[in-house]
N, C-alpha and C positions, 0 to 999 in steps of 0.2 A: 655306743661307739666311742672310740678313743679320741683323745685330743693330743696332737703331736706338735711339739715346738721344733721348728726348723731354724737353727742358728746359722746365719749366713754372713759372709764377709761383707764389709762395707767399702772395701778397697776397689779402685778401678785401675790400679797399677801395682807393680812389684818392683821395689828398688833393688837393682843388681849391684854386684860388688864394686863396679866402677862409678856408681852413683846415678846411672841412667835409669829411667823409668820404663819398664816393660809393661805395655797395656795388658790388662787381665781383668779378673773379677771372679765370678763363680762359673763353673763348667756346666753348660746347659743340661747334658744328660744326667748329671749328678743331682740336679733338682728335679727334672722332669720324670725320670724313671720311678723314684720313690713317691713323688707327689701323685703320679698317675695310679700307682698301686694302692696307695693309702686312700685317696679320695674316691677311687673306684670301688673300694670296699666300704665306703660310707664314713670313713674317719675324717676328723676335722684337722686342718693344718693351720698353724699360726706361724708367721715369719717374724724373726727378731734379728736385728743387726746393731752393731755399735752406733749409737747416736740415732737409731731409727731411720738411717738413710735407706733409700730404695736400692736394693742390690743391683749391681752392674754385671750383666752377663758378658763373659769373655766371647767376643765376636768370632774368635777362632773356632769355638765349639759349635758354631752354627754354619761353618763351611761344610759343603757336601763331602769334601775329602776327609774331614775330621769326623763328621757325623756318620758317615758310611754310605750315604747316597743323597741325591737331591731331595728325594721323597722324605727320607728321615729328617733331613735338615728342615724341611718345611713343617713337618709334624712337630718338631721341637719348638720351632718359632711360634707356631699356632698355639701350642699349650702355654708357652710363656706369656703370650699376649692375652690369653683367656684367664690366667691365674691371678685373680684379683688380690690374693694374699701377698703377692710380690709388691704391689703398689701401695700397700698400707701396713708396712712392718711396724712392730712395736719396738721401743728402745730395749736393747739387751739388758740394760741396767734395771729395767722394770719387770723383767721376766721372773716369775715366781715358780719354782719347780713344782710346788704343790698343785698348781693349776693344770698340770699336764701329766699324761700317762706315759710319755716317752719323749726322748730328745734325739734329734738327728742333725748332723753337721755335714752338708755337702762341701765338696772341695773346689778345685781350681787353684791357681796360684795366689788368689786373693788372700787366703788365710796366712800366707807367708809374709804378708805385709802388715796385717792387723791382729788377727786372732791369736797368733803365737805369743803375744804379750798383753792381751786384753784381760785385765783383772776381773771384770764382770763375768767374762766367759770362764775364766779359771775357777771362780767360786761356784758357778753353775755346774761345771764338770765335776768338781769334787763332790758336790751335793748329789748329783745324778748318780755317780758311781756308788756312793754310800747308800742311796735309796733303794737299790735293787731294781729300779725301773729300767727298761731297755734304753741303752745309750748307744747310738750308732754313728760312726764317723768314717768318712770315706776319702780316699785319694790324698790330697795335700792337707785336708782338714785335721788329721791327727796332730799336726804341729800345734794345734790349740792346747794340747796336753802340756806343752812347755810352760804354759801360764799357771799350771797347778803346783809348781814347785814352791815349797815353803822351807826355808833354810837349806835349800839345795836338794830336798827330797820330795818326791811326788807319790801320792797314793796309787798312781798307775804303775809304778815300778813293780816288775814281776808279772804283770798281766801280759797275755798273748796279744800282740798288736801287729797289724800290717799297715802299710801306707805306700804312697807312690815311691818307687825305688830309685836308687842311683842309676841303675841301668836304663830306666825309663826317662830319667832326666837327661842322661847322655843321648838317648835316641832322639830327643827333640832339640838337642844342642844347647841346653840351658845349664847343665851342671857346671861347666867351666866358667860360666858367667855369674853363678850364684854366690851369695855370701856364705850360705850353708845349705844343706839339703835336709829334707824331712827324715830320710833314713838315718843319716849320720846323727842328727840331734836326738832322735828317739832312742837310738841305741845307747847314746851317752846317758840317757835318763834311766837306763836299767830295765826297759821293757823287754819282753821276750819277742824280738822282732823276727818275723818269718815272711817269706814272699813266694809267689808263684811265678809263672812265665810272664814276661812283659806283655802288656796289653790284654792278657787273658783274665777272665773273672777269677778272683781269689778272695775269700773271706775268712776271717778268724772270729770265733766266738769264745769268749772266756768269761764265764759267769754272766753278768748282765751287760758286758761290753762287746759290741759288734763292730768290727772294722773291716774295710774293704780297700784293696790295693790301688785301684785305678777306676776310670769312668765305667769300664765294662762290668765292674763289680757292684755298681750302685743298685741295679735291679735285683740281683741275687741277695744283696745285703738287706734290701727292703723286705723281701720275702722271708728272710730269716727272722728279722725282728718283729715282723707282723704276726708271726706264730705266737708271740708272747702277748699280743693284744687281744687275742680271742678268748 
């Protein structure tokens, strides 16, 4: 069975353009869907975060209106409560790629606060891309690719990538408040950015890089990169 590193934001807020702090963290579905798929197949999950802080779930992602129903929201919460890996993360700086068979980054707005400029994450991403091991990143988490730039150039340039779109940021009323958006910054980096319909599952696979557009893409993304673990 494989061992998968989940690299998660340590942020509990996202600083907006006017300096205010928007409460956030990781998005529940983006952890739960891949975690359930992987552990259900017998694979091992290890969580890492900047400083080894316990990841903070975005409470909005547990609201029935966001989760899809009260039943789904309860299921998400139950899985988060039972996932012991979330309560004993390792420090991202101590994560060694050679110890894992794949790397996965769940999103939420949290990565917009910390992972986009985290040097430890940047080094891990560069190594993971070069290794050929499955590297999966969903929703806002592709902003972590921004930390891979060296002298203004990233090894991810030219790769097919998707992420949370400007249209989706508009739909939740946050694009106008943001300092920058995932789509805009990734396009500036020279990735081949594509998108699907808002809120609908959309994934892109380019060599060993697997990316998903939004929370609905997390489960399909997990199924895609799990094929490489068998």
